[in-house]
C-alpha positions in Angstrom: 51.4 18.8 -53.8 52.5 22.4 -54.3 56.0 23.5 -53.4 56.5 27.2 -52.5 60.0 28.8 -52.4 60.2 30.5 -49.0 61.4 34.1 -49.4 62.3 33.0 -53.0 64.7 30.2 -51.9 66.5 31.6 -48.9 68.8 28.6 -48.7 70.0 29.2 -52.2 70.4 33.0 -52.3 69.9 36.1 -50.2 66.3 36.0 -49.0 63.7 38.0 -50.9 66.1 39.0 -53.6 65.8 38.5 -57.4 68.6 35.9 -57.2 66.7 33.8 -54.6 63.6 34.1 -56.6 65.2 33.0 -59.8 66.7 29.9 -58.0 63.4 29.2 -56.4 61.5 29.4 -59.7 63.7 26.6 -61.1 61.9 24.1 -58.9 59.0 25.7 -57.1 55.4 25.9 -58.2 55.2 29.4 -56.6 57.7 31.6 -54.9 57.0 33.7 -51.8 58.0 37.2 -50.9 57.3 39.4 -47.8 56.2 43.0 -48.6 56.6 46.2 -46.8 56.3 49.9 -47.8 59.1 52.4 -48.3 58.9 56.0 -47.1 57.6 56.9 -50.6 54.9 54.2 -50.5 56.5 51.6 -52.8 56.0 47.9 -52.0 59.4 46.2 -51.6 60.4 42.6 -50.6 61.9 42.4 -47.1 60.9 40.3 -44.1 61.9 42.5 -41.2 60.7 45.9 -40.2 64.3 47.1 -40.4 67.1 46.6 -42.9 69.7 45.7 -40.3 69.6 41.9 -40.5 69.5 41.4 -44.3 71.5 44.4 -45.7 74.5 46.6 -44.9 72.2 49.4 -43.9 70.5 50.3 -40.6 67.1 51.5 -39.6 63.4 51.0 -40.5 62.4 50.1 -44.0 59.8 52.9 -43.9 62.7 55.4 -43.3 64.1 54.7 -46.8 62.8 55.7 -50.2 62.9 53.0 -52.8 65.9 54.8 -54.4 67.7 54.8 -51.1 67.1 51.1 -50.6 68.5 50.4 -54.1 71.9 51.5 -52.7 72.0 48.9 -50.0 73.6 45.5 -50.4 71.1 42.7 -49.5 73.8 40.0 -49.8 76.1 38.8 -52.6 75.6 42.2 -54.3 71.8 41.8 -54.5 69.4 44.6 -53.9 66.0 44.8 -52.1 63.6 44.5 -55.1 60.4 46.4 -55.6 57.2 44.4 -56.2 57.1 45.7 -59.7 60.5 44.1 -60.5 59.3 40.8 -58.9 56.2 40.8 -61.0 58.3 41.3 -64.2 60.5 38.4 -63.2 57.8 35.8 -62.4 55.3 36.9 -65.1 54.0 34.0 -67.1 56.7 31.8 -65.5 55.6 30.8 -62.1 53.1 31.6 -59.3 53.6 34.1 -56.6 52.8 34.2 -52.9 52.6 37.7 -51.5 52.7 38.1 -47.8 51.5 41.4 -46.4 53.7 42.3 -43.4 52.0 45.6 -42.4 48.3 46.3 -42.4 47.2 49.3 -44.4 49.3 48.5 -47.6 46.8 46.2 -49.2 45.3 48.6 -51.8 48.8 49.7 -53.0 49.9 46.0 -53.4 46.7 44.9 -55.1 46.9 47.9 -57.5 50.4 46.8 -58.6 49.3 43.2 -58.9 46.4 44.1 -61.2 48.9 45.8 -63.6 50.9 42.5 -64.0 49.0 39.5 -62.7 51.1 36.4 -61.9 49.9 33.1 -63.4 48.9 32.0 -60.0 48.6 34.2 -56.9 48.2 33.7 -53.2 47.6 36.7 -51.0 48.5 35.9 -47.4 49.1 37.5 -44.1 49.3 37.0 -40.3 46.8 39.8 -40.0 43.2 38.6 -40.5 42.0 42.1 -41.5 44.6 42.2 -44.2 43.5 38.9 -45.6 39.8 40.1 -45.7 40.8 43.4 -47.3 42.9 41.8 -50.0 40.2 39.3 -50.8 37.6 42.1 -51.1 39.9 44.1 -53.4 40.9 41.1 -55.6 38.1 38.5 -55.3 39.5 36.2 -57.9 42.8 35.6 -56.0 43.3 32.9 -53.4 43.7 34.4 -49.9 45.4 32.8 -47.0 45.8 33.1 -43.2 49.3 32.6 -41.8 49.8 31.7 -38.2 52.4 30.4 -35.8 50.8 30.6 -32.4 47.6 29.2 -31.0 44.7 31.3 -32.4 41.6 29.7 -31.0 40.0 28.1 -34.0 42.2 29.0 -37.0 39.8 27.3 -39.4 36.8 29.4 -38.3 39.0 32.5 -38.4 40.2 31.8 -41.9 36.7 31.2 -43.2 35.5 34.4 -41.5 38.0 36.5 -43.6 37.2 34.6 -46.9 40.5 32.7 -46.9 40.8 29.6 -48.9 44.2 28.7 -47.6 45.4 27.9 -44.1 49.2 28.4 -43.7 50.2 27.2 -40.2 53.8 26.9 -38.9 54.8 23.2 -39.5 54.7 22.3 -35.8 51.1 23.4 -35.6 49.9 20.8 -38.2 48.1 17.7 -37.1 46.0 15.0 -38.7 42.9 16.5 -37.1 43.7 20.0 -38.3 44.1 18.8 -41.9 40.9 16.8 -41.8 38.9 19.7 -40.4 40.4 22.2 -42.8 39.6 20.1 -45.8 36.1 19.5 -44.6 35.8 23.3 -44.4 37.1 23.7 -48.0 40.5 25.0 -47.0 43.8 24.1 -48.5 46.5 23.4 -45.8 50.0 24.8 -46.8 52.4 24.9 -43.9 55.8 26.4 -43.5 58.7 25.7 -43.5 59.6 22.1 -44.5 63.2 21.4 -45.3 64.0 17.8 -44.6 63.0 14.5 -46.2 61.4 13.3 -42.9 59.2 16.5 -42.8 58.1 15.9 -46.4 57.3 12.3 -45.7 55.1 13.3 -42.8 53.5 16.0 -45.0 52.6 13.3 -47.5 51.2 11.1 -44.8 49.0 13.9 -43.5 47.7 14.7 -47.1 48.6 18.4 -46.9 48.1 20.4 -50.1 51.5 22.0 -50.3 54.3 23.5 -48.3 57.0 26.2 -48.3 60.7 25.3 -48.2 63.9 27.3 -48.0 65.3 25.0 -50.7 62.5 24.1 -53.1 64.9 22.2 -55.3 65.9 19.8 -52.6 62.2 19.6 -51.6 61.4 18.6 -55.1 64.0 15.9 -55.1 62.7 14.5 -51.8 59.1 14.6 -53.0 59.9 12.8 -56.2 61.9 10.2 -54.3 59.1 9.6 -51.8 56.5 9.3 -54.5 57.3 5.6 -54.8 56.8 5.1 -51.1 53.6 7.1 -50.6 50.9 8.3 -53.0 51.2 12.0 -53.7 47.7 13.5 -53.5 47.1 16.3 -56.0 46.4 19.7 -54.5 42.7 20.3 -54.6 41.4 23.5 -56.1 40.2 24.7 -52.7 38.3 27.8 -51.9 39.5 30.7 -54.1 
């Protein structure tokens, strides 16, 4: 079962920063970052459309150049990192989950990824069009559809955009969903699981992986539960 460090490891360091990524890499199979573009078209790791919540700055991310963003404090003296910095950090060390937050930035992100490809890469988004575009631009990568609300038939939607991963919010996961997704060749990788009880239930449902704010605690829980329930290896899934 794959463990993904959510926003690096947001329980262990300021989210989407190099510090959180380093801490997540110590325990996770992959670390996840959210990407947006700066005013000068550079992909950077930040979840929100504005810098207000996670830095000492104010205003939209797209109102800053990458150099401007470097002057903001993203917590504990950390900066908002550019995708290029993140790729240098994770290269040959761990896998990376890239979440596209804004449609239209796919080609820029994929171009950067092709220059320094992580050892394992998931390209994911809430936006089905972004998933399809990224898969077309980088066919060898695994693409995934993220969702939190009812979307009709998420499995059919995922397959229609060539996704091999389904990434539902944890409260959207059911035994029926997992069975149907697996029958369709999809991996099920929900978010965000942070308690031992959640991970026990994930094992019972035979999901393929999950994201966690504290991947090191999640790893300990998973290892402890292995004696109670068999841990099913993650299947290769649809790439």
